[in-house]
C-alpha positions as CSV (number, residue, x, y, z in Angstrom):
1,M,-4.5,24.7,55.4
2,L,-3.1,27.1,58.0
3,F,-2.0,30.6,57.3
4,G,1.6,30.5,56.0
5,E,1.5,26.9,54.9
6,Q,2.2,26.2,51.2
7,K,0.2,23.7,49.3
8,D,2.5,20.9,48.0
9,G,0.8,20.3,44.7
10,L,-2.5,18.8,43.5
11,H,-3.4,15.5,45.1
12,A,-5.7,13.5,42.9
13,D,-7.1,11.6,45.9
14,N,-8.1,14.8,47.6
15,P,-11.8,15.6,46.6
16,L,-11.1,19.3,46.2
17,D,-8.0,18.9,44.1
18,F,-9.7,16.2,42.0
19,K,-12.7,18.5,41.4
20,E,-10.3,21.3,40.3
21,I,-8.4,18.9,37.9
22,Y,-11.7,17.5,36.6
23,Y,-13.3,20.8,35.8
24,S,-10.1,22.3,34.3
25,N,-9.5,19.5,31.9
26,I,-12.7,17.5,31.2
27,Q,-13.7,19.3,27.9
28,L,-10.2,19.1,26.5
29,L,-9.8,15.4,27.4
30,F,-13.2,14.6,25.9
31,R,-12.4,16.4,22.6
32,I,-9.1,14.4,22.4
33,S,-10.8,11.1,23.0
34,Y,-13.7,11.8,20.7
35,R,-11.4,12.7,17.8
36,V,-9.7,9.3,18.2
37,V,-12.7,7.0,18.8
38,C,-15.5,9.0,17.1
39,D,-18.0,7.8,19.6
40,E,-19.3,10.2,22.3
41,E,-20.2,7.5,24.8
42,A,-16.9,5.7,24.5
43,A,-15.0,9.0,24.7
44,E,-16.8,9.9,27.9
45,D,-16.1,6.5,29.4
46,L,-12.4,6.7,28.5
47,V,-12.0,10.1,30.0
48,H,-13.7,9.1,33.2
49,D,-11.7,5.9,33.4
50,S,-8.5,8.0,33.1
51,L,-9.6,10.4,35.8
52,I,-10.5,7.4,38.1
53,K,-7.1,5.9,37.4
54,M,-5.4,9.2,38.4
55,S,-7.4,9.2,41.7
56,E,-6.8,5.5,42.5
57,K,-3.1,5.9,41.9
58,K,-3.1,8.9,44.3
59,M,-1.2,10.9,41.7
60,V,0.4,14.2,42.9
61,F,1.0,17.0,40.4
62,E,3.1,20.1,41.1
63,T,1.0,22.2,38.7
64,M,-2.3,22.0,36.9
65,D,-0.3,21.7,33.6
66,D,1.4,18.6,35.0
67,A,-2.0,17.1,35.7
68,K,-3.3,18.1,32.3
69,Y,-0.4,16.7,30.3
70,W,-0.4,13.4,32.3
71,L,-4.2,13.1,31.6
72,I,-3.8,13.9,27.9
73,R,-1.2,11.2,27.6
74,V,-3.4,8.6,29.4
75,V,-6.6,9.6,27.6
76,K,-4.8,9.5,24.2
77,N,-3.3,6.1,24.8
78,N,-6.5,4.7,26.2
79,S,-8.4,6.0,23.2
80,L,-5.9,4.6,20.7
81,N,-6.0,1.2,22.4
82,Y,-9.8,1.3,22.3
83,A,-9.9,2.2,18.6
84,K,-7.4,-0.6,17.8
85,R,-9.5,-3.1,19.7
86,K,-12.6,-2.0,17.9
87,V,-10.9,-2.5,14.5
88,R,-9.7,-6.0,15.6
89,E,-13.2,-6.9,16.8
90,R,-14.8,-5.7,13.5
91,K,-12.3,-7.7,11.5
92,A,-13.0,-10.8,13.6
93,Y,-16.7,-10.3,13.2
94,Q,-16.4,-9.9,9.5
95,K,-14.1,-12.9,9.2
96,A,-16.6,-15.1,11.2
97,L,-19.5,-13.7,9.2
98,Y,-18.0,-14.1,5.7
99,E,-15.7,-17.0,6.4
100,D,-17.5,-19.6,4.2
101,K,-16.3,-18.6,0.8
102,R,-16.4,-22.1,-0.7
103,R,-17.4,-22.3,-4.3
104,Q,-17.3,-24.8,-7.1
105,T,-14.4,-24.5,-9.5
106,T,-14.3,-25.7,-13.0
107,G,-11.7,-28.1,-14.3
108,E,-10.2,-25.3,-16.4
109,E,-9.7,-23.2,-13.3
110,D,-8.1,-26.1,-11.4
111,Y,-5.8,-26.7,-14.4
112,L,-4.8,-23.1,-14.7
113,R,-4.1,-22.8,-10.9
114,K,-2.0,-26.0,-11.0
115,E,-0.1,-24.7,-14.0
116,T,0.6,-21.3,-12.4
117,Q,1.8,-23.0,-9.2
118,L,4.2,-25.1,-11.2
119,Q,5.5,-22.1,-13.1
120,T,6.0,-20.3,-9.8
121,V,7.9,-23.1,-8.3
122,E,10.2,-23.4,-11.3
123,A,10.8,-19.6,-11.2
124,L,11.4,-19.8,-7.5
125,N,14.1,-22.5,-8.0
126,K,15.9,-20.1,-10.5
127,L,16.4,-17.5,-7.7
128,P,19.7,-17.3,-5.8
129,E,19.5,-19.3,-2.6
130,K,19.3,-16.4,-0.2
131,L,16.4,-14.8,-2.1
132,K,14.7,-18.2,-2.6
133,S,14.8,-19.0,1.1
134,I,13.6,-15.7,2.3
135,L,10.5,-15.9,0.0
136,I,9.8,-19.4,1.1
137,L,9.8,-18.3,4.7
138,R,7.6,-15.3,4.0
139,E,5.1,-16.7,1.5
140,Y,4.9,-20.4,2.4
141,A,5.9,-20.5,6.1
142,E,3.9,-17.2,6.6
143,L,6.6,-15.8,9.0
144,N,6.6,-12.1,9.6
145,Y,9.7,-9.9,9.0
146,K,10.8,-10.1,12.7
147,E,10.6,-13.9,12.7
148,I,12.5,-14.2,9.4
149,A,15.2,-11.9,10.7
150,R,15.5,-14.1,13.8
151,V,15.7,-17.3,11.8
152,L,18.3,-16.0,9.3
153,G,20.2,-13.9,11.8
154,I,19.8,-10.6,9.8
155,T,18.1,-7.3,10.4
156,E,14.4,-6.7,9.6
157,G,15.5,-4.0,7.2
158,N,17.7,-6.6,5.4
159,V,14.7,-8.9,5.3
160,K,12.5,-6.3,3.6
161,I,15.2,-5.5,1.0
162,R,15.7,-9.2,0.2
163,I,12.0,-9.9,-0.1
164,F,11.6,-6.9,-2.4
165,R,14.5,-8.0,-4.6
166,A,13.3,-11.6,-4.6
167,R,9.8,-10.6,-5.7
168,E,11.3,-8.3,-8.3
169,Q,13.4,-11.1,-9.8
170,L,10.5,-13.5,-9.7
171,A,8.4,-11.1,-11.6
172,K,11.1,-10.8,-14.3
173,I,11.4,-14.6,-14.6
174,L,7.7,-15.1,-14.9
175,G,7.3,-12.1,-17.1
176,E,4.3,-10.7,-15.2
177,D,3.6,-7.6,-13.2
178,N,1.6,-9.4,-10.5
179,V,3.3,-12.3,-8.8
180,Y,1.1,-14.4,-6.5
181,L,2.8,-17.3,-4.7
182,S,-0.1,-18.9,-2.9
């Protein structure tokens, strides 16, 4: 840079600027990531990936604060995504590991289950049509609230309210606190 020239921000692809951004923010970024993922190695990788991404995109920041806030947002999002992915992987592993839950049932259990299902169907048929249909879509068709809203042409909030009211009425009809439809 010549005398009198002004620097036009921090260029992430410039080795000197990258080094300045790196050393100014590395500890903060690591602490943020570590708080989310609770794994030192993963936090370190996520922070370095974010810094590499910044360099590869040839980001230009007017100030160090701009760089810091951009990196915080990227590290936070990457860490949250990593944590969610780990939860999904753990659930999939547990499901695969413990999937075989077959067991022998007694004739009495089969009879009671069948009887409960019949009572539930009878109670379900006593509900008003709009509450009955929404429970059938939720419990038997296993649609989520967004899908039910799309099918019925109503809002998700309205779906939640109707499901709550339907379950409440079903519980009154059956005379039980816990209503299980499946």
